[in-house]
Backbone bond lengths (Angstrom), bond angles and torsions (degrees), N, CA, C in turn:
res aa  C-N    CA-C-N  psi(-1)  N-CA   C-N-CA  omega(-1)  CA-C   N-CA-C  phi
1 M - - - 1.448 - - 1.520 109.72 -
2 T 1.292 116.79 131.42 1.452 122.38 -179.35 1.523 110.05 -74.73
3 S 1.342 115.91 132.92 1.459 119.18 176.31 1.528 109.11 -68.69
4 A 1.330 116.35 161.25 1.464 120.68 179.53 1.527 110.62 -61.36
5 V 1.323 117.57 -37.26 1.464 121.34 -179.46 1.530 110.00 -67.20
6 K 1.327 116.81 -47.55 1.471 119.40 178.69 1.521 110.61 -63.18
7 S 1.307 117.30 -41.39 1.455 120.65 178.82 1.524 110.64 -59.13
8 Q 1.319 116.60 -42.41 1.460 120.75 178.85 1.528 110.38 -63.12
9 K 1.336 117.09 -43.30 1.465 120.65 179.27 1.522 110.78 -66.38
10 F 1.319 117.91 -42.48 1.461 120.45 -179.44 1.530 111.05 -68.34
11 N 1.326 117.89 -31.96 1.461 121.09 173.24 1.524 110.52 -63.23
12 T 1.328 116.58 -44.41 1.465 121.40 177.36 1.517 110.29 -61.14
13 L 1.322 116.50 -44.22 1.457 121.54 179.60 1.530 110.82 -63.30
14 F 1.323 117.17 -42.01 1.465 121.27 177.76 1.534 109.63 -57.80
15 D 1.337 116.44 -47.34 1.463 120.21 -179.69 1.524 111.20 -61.13
16 W 1.326 116.80 -38.03 1.464 121.28 179.57 1.526 110.52 -67.78
17 F 1.318 117.11 -42.25 1.461 121.74 -178.80 1.526 113.12 -73.10
18 D 1.321 117.85 -28.66 1.468 121.62 -176.95 1.530 108.89 -73.63
19 Q 1.312 115.80 76.15 1.455 122.48 -172.41 1.525 113.65 -63.38
20 D 1.324 118.31 -32.52 1.468 119.55 179.80 1.532 112.53 -93.75
21 R 1.325 115.65 2.03 1.471 122.86 174.76 1.523 113.82 56.17
22 D 1.348 116.39 37.79 1.462 119.24 179.83 1.525 113.00 -99.46
23 G 1.332 117.61 4.12 1.455 121.10 178.38 1.512 114.66 82.06
24 Q 1.321 117.49 7.00 1.462 123.71 178.21 1.527 108.12 -136.28
25 L 1.329 116.40 144.99 1.454 119.45 172.64 1.516 108.72 -95.59
26 T 1.324 114.82 136.64 1.457 121.71 177.52 1.525 108.51 -128.58
27 Q 1.311 115.17 171.78 1.453 119.26 175.94 1.525 109.56 -59.49
28 G 1.323 117.50 -35.29 1.466 121.30 177.49 1.522 112.42 -60.79
29 D 1.331 116.72 -40.78 1.466 120.11 176.98 1.526 110.98 -61.75
30 M 1.325 115.29 -45.62 1.471 119.35 -178.66 1.525 110.70 -68.44
31 Q 1.324 117.57 -35.48 1.460 119.87 176.13 1.530 110.94 -67.06
32 A 1.328 116.66 -35.94 1.465 119.58 176.87 1.530 110.70 -64.88
33 M 1.336 116.81 -42.25 1.473 119.57 176.19 1.522 110.52 -63.69
34 A 1.317 116.94 -42.60 1.468 120.40 177.75 1.521 110.15 -59.37
35 G 1.326 116.56 -39.45 1.464 120.62 178.15 1.520 112.45 -63.69
36 L 1.342 116.69 -40.39 1.467 119.77 177.06 1.522 110.52 -61.72
37 F 1.323 115.87 -44.83 1.464 119.74 179.52 1.528 111.11 -67.67
38 A 1.330 117.28 -44.38 1.461 120.70 -178.60 1.525 111.20 -61.74
39 A 1.332 117.11 -32.79 1.469 120.34 178.00 1.529 111.78 -62.64
40 L 1.332 116.88 -24.72 1.464 120.14 176.88 1.523 111.15 -63.44
41 A 1.323 116.55 -26.62 1.465 121.22 -176.33 1.524 112.40 -71.54
42 Q 1.311 117.87 -16.59 1.466 123.51 176.81 1.524 112.32 42.22
43 G 1.311 115.37 58.89 1.454 120.15 175.13 1.518 115.05 89.58
44 E 1.317 118.18 -5.48 1.462 120.47 178.69 1.520 106.80 -84.18
45 R 1.317 115.27 94.18 1.463 123.43 -168.63 1.529 113.46 -58.87
46 E 1.324 118.21 -41.93 1.459 120.80 -176.23 1.530 111.48 -60.66
47 S 1.331 117.20 -44.99 1.468 121.09 179.56 1.524 110.93 -67.74
48 A 1.328 116.93 -42.30 1.467 120.49 -179.86 1.528 110.27 -62.14
49 T 1.310 116.99 -43.16 1.461 121.11 178.59 1.521 110.83 -64.42
50 A 1.318 117.19 -42.43 1.466 121.06 178.53 1.528 110.96 -60.91
51 M 1.326 117.38 -40.12 1.467 120.70 179.03 1.521 110.78 -66.43
52 R 1.310 116.12 -47.03 1.477 119.56 179.84 1.528 111.14 -61.67
53 D 1.324 116.62 -42.08 1.465 121.06 178.99 1.529 111.22 -62.83
54 A 1.326 116.96 -42.34 1.468 120.62 -179.54 1.526 110.82 -66.52
55 F 1.330 117.69 -40.48 1.472 119.50 176.27 1.524 111.19 -64.70
56 E 1.322 117.61 -35.81 1.465 120.07 177.38 1.535 110.33 -66.40
57 R 1.347 117.53 -41.11 1.474 120.26 176.01 1.525 109.66 -60.64
58 W 1.332 116.21 -42.75 1.461 121.33 179.48 1.529 109.34 -60.67
59 W 1.333 117.18 -47.35 1.462 120.33 179.31 1.525 111.06 -60.05
60 Q 1.321 117.07 -43.33 1.463 119.91 -179.67 1.526 111.26 -62.23
61 L 1.334 117.50 -37.89 1.469 120.52 175.52 1.521 110.54 -64.12
62 L 1.333 116.75 -43.88 1.469 119.97 178.97 1.520 111.01 -63.35
63 L 1.316 116.14 -43.47 1.458 120.52 -178.63 1.528 111.04 -66.05
64 T 1.324 116.36 -45.98 1.464 121.15 -177.76 1.526 112.16 -66.97
65 H 1.322 116.61 -42.62 1.464 120.24 -172.49 1.528 114.22 -104.50
66 G 1.325 116.93 -16.19 1.455 118.92 -175.60 1.511 114.90 -109.15
67 D 1.314 117.90 -28.81 1.461 121.34 -176.66 1.529 109.65 -79.22
68 T 1.315 115.77 75.84 1.460 121.38 -172.75 1.527 113.75 -68.93
69 D 1.337 117.27 -24.24 1.464 119.02 179.99 1.527 112.74 -99.84
70 G 1.337 117.40 2.21 1.455 121.48 174.48 1.519 115.93 67.90
71 D 1.349 117.53 24.21 1.464 119.85 -177.58 1.532 113.98 -91.98
72 G 1.332 117.43 4.93 1.460 120.56 179.22 1.512 113.79 78.09
73 R 1.330 115.53 8.78 1.464 121.79 178.63 1.514 108.27 -129.54
74 V 1.321 115.56 155.83 1.455 120.78 -179.69 1.531 107.94 -122.14
75 S 1.330 115.20 118.55 1.462 120.62 178.90 1.532 109.55 -75.86
76 R 1.298 116.09 170.40 1.461 120.92 177.93 1.536 110.99 -57.24
77 D 1.318 117.31 -47.55 1.468 120.49 -179.45 1.528 111.22 -64.41
78 E 1.336 116.49 -41.48 1.459 119.86 177.56 1.534 110.56 -63.04
79 F 1.328 116.54 -40.24 1.459 121.86 179.33 1.524 111.13 -61.40
80 I 1.321 115.93 -49.08 1.467 119.71 -178.16 1.523 110.71 -61.76
81 A 1.319 117.09 -43.11 1.467 120.37 178.80 1.528 111.35 -63.65
82 A 1.328 117.23 -44.55 1.471 120.47 179.97 1.525 111.74 -67.93
83 M 1.313 117.15 -36.16 1.469 120.09 177.75 1.521 109.68 -61.81
84 E 1.311 116.11 -48.28 1.466 120.70 -176.74 1.528 111.46 -65.96
85 A 1.311 117.05 -45.85 1.468 120.26 -171.62 1.526 113.92 -87.36
86 N 1.326 117.71 -29.74 1.463 118.63 -169.58 1.525 114.43 -123.21
87 V 1.318 117.79 -54.44 1.462 119.80 -174.59 1.526 111.18 -63.60
88 T 1.327 116.94 -38.40 1.469 119.82 -177.93 1.524 113.03 -91.21
89 S 1.315 117.34 4.97 1.465 119.47 177.30 1.527 109.03 -69.54
90 P 1.325 117.45 151.08 1.474 120.22 -177.01 1.528 114.28 -54.40
91 E 1.319 117.63 -34.67 1.471 119.15 -177.49 1.527 113.24 -75.37
92 N 1.333 118.54 -13.86 1.462 121.21 -177.54 1.524 114.57 -117.39
93 F 1.300 117.70 -25.36 1.465 121.24 -170.76 1.529 112.49 -58.62
94 G 1.304 117.42 -43.91 1.464 120.58 -178.43 1.514 113.15 -62.76
95 S 1.333 116.51 -45.78 1.466 119.51 -175.94 1.523 112.91 -79.66
96 A 1.323 117.74 -22.28 1.463 120.02 -177.65 1.519 113.36 -99.38
97 V 1.315 118.55 -27.73 1.465 120.28 -175.11 1.529 111.26 -120.79
98 L 1.313 117.34 -56.16 1.462 119.60 -176.89 1.524 112.09 -64.93
99 A 1.317 118.16 -27.28 1.468 120.46 176.15 1.525 110.79 -61.65
100 I 1.321 116.98 -35.94 1.468 121.07 177.34 1.529 109.27 -67.59
101 A 1.326 116.96 -43.42 1.467 120.73 178.80 1.519 110.95 -60.85
102 D 1.323 116.80 -45.04 1.464 120.69 -178.72 1.527 111.37 -64.03
103 A 1.323 116.59 -44.40 1.465 120.17 179.62 1.524 110.95 -67.30
104 T 1.330 117.03 -35.89 1.461 120.61 178.01 1.522 110.33 -64.35
105 M 1.328 116.53 -46.72 1.471 119.98 178.21 1.522 110.36 -60.68
106 Q 1.308 117.32 -43.85 1.464 120.97 -179.70 1.527 110.16 -60.88
107 A 1.317 117.52 -42.26 1.461 121.43 -178.27 1.521 112.06 -68.48
108 L 1.319 116.69 -39.46 1.465 119.78 -175.37 1.521 113.42 -85.29
109 D 1.304 117.19 -21.99 1.461 121.48 -178.26 1.530 109.71 -87.43
110 T 1.316 115.30 68.53 1.463 120.03 -174.12 1.528 112.94 -69.58
111 D 1.325 117.87 -23.41 1.467 118.70 178.98 1.527 112.41 -94.18
112 G 1.339 116.42 -0.36 1.458 120.71 174.14 1.514 115.46 72.39
113 D 1.332 117.54 19.77 1.465 118.62 -179.07 1.522 113.40 -87.91
114 G 1.333 117.90 -3.34 1.456 121.61 174.39 1.513 115.76 78.02
115 V 1.351 117.25 15.25 1.463 120.04 -178.06 1.527 111.03 -138.32
116 L 1.335 114.78 160.03 1.461 122.81 171.93 1.518 108.58 -113.94
117 S 1.318 116.55 128.61 1.464 120.39 174.27 1.529 108.69 -75.28
118 R 1.306 116.51 169.00 1.469 120.95 177.85 1.535 109.41 -57.32
119 E 1.323 116.70 -45.42 1.457 121.03 -178.29 1.530 111.19 -63.18
120 E 1.334 116.82 -43.75 1.465 120.43 178.76 1.526 110.90 -62.64
121 Y 1.324 116.39 -41.45 1.457 120.38 -178.31 1.529 111.02 -66.95
122 V 1.329 117.45 -47.04 1.466 121.29 -178.94 1.524 110.06 -64.92
123 S 1.339 117.22 -39.87 1.461 120.65 177.37 1.521 110.68 -63.07
124 M 1.333 116.83 -45.42 1.461 120.90 178.40 1.527 109.94 -58.66
125 A 1.315 116.72 -50.57 1.468 120.82 -177.36 1.525 111.05 -61.34
126 S 1.307 116.51 -39.53 1.464 120.44 179.15 1.524 110.69 -62.42
127 R 1.329 117.09 -40.63 1.465 121.18 178.42 1.524 111.41 -68.49
128 L 1.322 116.34 -16.73 1.464 121.27 176.84 1.527 111.57 -100.40
129 S 1.334 116.06 16.23 1.475 123.30 176.62 1.514 114.11 69.83
130 V 1.330 117.44 28.15 1.457 121.66 173.73 1.523 107.29 -100.42
131 S 1.305 116.64 132.60 1.459 122.14 -179.46 1.526 111.41 -53.28
132 P 1.338 118.08 132.82 1.474 120.21 176.57 1.533 112.96 -59.56
133 V 1.307 117.08 -31.56 1.470 120.02 177.07 1.523 109.08 -64.36
134 N 1.335 116.57 -46.61 1.464 120.61 179.41 1.521 112.00 -66.74
135 S 1.332 117.54 -41.58 1.466 118.87 -178.23 1.522 111.59 -70.78
136 A 1.322 118.71 -33.20 1.463 120.66 176.69 1.526 110.45 -65.81
137 A 1.331 115.85 -42.25 1.472 119.41 176.73 1.520 110.18 -66.65
138 G 1.329 116.22 -39.38 1.450 120.73 178.27 1.514 112.47 -62.86
139 F 1.329 116.51 -38.32 1.463 120.47 179.91 1.527 110.36 -55.65
140 Q 1.316 116.55 -43.55 1.473 120.84 -179.73 1.527 111.16 -59.34
141 K 1.318 116.61 -39.39 1.465 120.87 179.95 1.526 111.99 -72.97
142 L 1.337 116.42 -38.48 1.458 120.72 -174.78 1.528 112.81 -77.97
143 D 1.323 116.78 -23.21 1.463 121.35 176.26 1.529 107.52 -80.66
144 R 1.305 115.32 77.50 1.469 122.57 -170.88 1.519 114.11 -60.96
145 D 1.327 116.77 -36.11 1.462 118.30 -177.27 1.524 112.78 -93.03
146 G 1.340 117.08 0.58 1.456 121.18 174.68 1.519 115.08 68.22
147 D 1.332 116.88 24.01 1.466 119.07 -177.54 1.527 113.69 -90.44
148 G 1.342 116.66 6.44 1.459 120.50 175.91 1.519 114.96 86.61
149 V 1.329 117.31 5.69 1.465 122.21 177.31 1.522 108.87 -142.49
150 I 1.330 115.51 159.46 1.461 121.31 173.58 1.522 106.79 -106.67
151 S 1.322 115.24 117.48 1.463 119.87 178.46 1.527 109.38 -77.41
152 H 1.317 115.36 165.63 1.462 120.91 176.64 1.530 109.55 -56.86
153 E 1.316 116.65 -43.35 1.474 120.19 -179.81 1.525 111.27 -65.77
154 E 1.336 118.15 -39.66 1.472 120.55 176.97 1.533 110.50 -63.15
155 Y 1.334 116.64 -38.48 1.462 120.96 179.70 1.530 110.59 -66.56
156 R 1.327 117.12 -44.78 1.468 121.13 177.72 1.535 110.52 -62.89
157 T 1.326 116.20 -41.38 1.467 120.51 178.76 1.526 110.28 -62.05
158 A 1.335 116.52 -42.38 1.467 120.84 179.39 1.527 110.65 -61.24
159 L 1.331 116.81 -44.75 1.464 119.61 178.35 1.519 111.53 -63.33
160 S 1.298 116.48 -42.98 1.466 119.93 178.73 1.518 110.56 -60.73
161 E 1.321 117.01 -44.32 1.467 119.75 178.57 1.520 111.43 -63.67
162 F 1.331 116.81 -43.41 1.457 119.26 -178.53 1.532 110.54 -58.78
163 F 1.308 116.46 -45.02 1.461 120.17 -174.94 1.527 114.29 -85.01
164 L 1.321 117.36 -29.62 1.462 119.73 -170.14 1.525 115.47 -110.26
165 S 1.315 118.20 -24.80 1.454 120.79 -172.95 1.530 112.63 -85.47
166 A 1.316 115.27 138.80 1.466 121.51 173.33 1.527 110.47 -98.58
167 D 1.334 117.25 6.76 1.464 123.10 -179.92 1.526 109.25 -81.24
168 L 1.312 117.16 114.63 1.459 122.30 -178.93 1.526 112.10 -59.06
169 D 1.334 117.75 -28.34 1.456 121.69 -176.27 1.526 114.01 -95.33
170 A 1.310 118.77 6.75 1.472 121.22 179.93 1.529 109.54 -62.88
171 P 1.336 118.28 130.11 1.466 120.60 179.40 1.525 113.55 -55.32
172 G 1.323 117.99 -33.66 1.460 121.25 -179.99 1.517 113.99 -61.48
173 N 1.312 117.68 -18.99 1.457 120.91 176.95 1.526 111.71 -62.73
174 W 1.323 116.84 -17.06 1.465 122.06 -178.80 1.525 112.49 -88.09
175 L 1.303 118.13 8.22 1.456 122.01 -177.83 1.531 111.72 -53.14
176 L 1.309 117.47 -40.81 1.471 122.72 178.11 1.519 111.99 -108.57
177 G 1.319 117.29 12.10 1.452 122.69 -173.06 1.513 108.32 103.87
178 P 1.319 118.00 -175.10 1.466 118.86 179.61 1.523 110.08 -60.41
179 I 1.339 116.14 137.25 1.464 118.99 -172.37 1.523 113.41 -64.49
180 D 1.300 117.98 -18.11 1.457 118.77 178.44 1.526 112.78 -86.36
181 S 1.348 117.00 -8.27 1.468 119.15 177.80 1.521 111.18 -148.39
182 A 1.308 116.81 35.08 1.470 121.45 -173.64 1.516 112.17 -67.44
183 A 1.335 112.09 156.59 1.469 126.35 178.31 1.496 113.52 68.57
């Protein structure tokens, strides 16, 4: 059973992924999200390919485990159930979610220092349709050690908390802004 906090986060995620705003997720929606992420790579083919591949794995998990009526679309309820039972399971989480985080960090960390500055993070989030106000506030929460940057490990931790934690106060909940008004 999905906790109320996870359900709220997965609802926010569903709204973010539903690119055509029709109330259903399709392969087209997931490809559009993959395109937004791949554009962050700015010509760095390996990262862009890794992001697209991870979104395709995610879609296949949703389709296989969430599309209960076989219509090629995933409803909000189907999405939440598949997220809880399959996408966030240990055997799938790394290849479907953390792979996107790793490729995103690789693409954005052009100087190889392993961190995102506040400006880089807010710019990235803005290009992913997250409000700059929300991403700036989120940056403060995700920069756990207060050193003015988000390390690769802090970013992975934030994603893990967003997807896996039922703790309402987990800093990772701010990945898209406050969970009650994200994106």
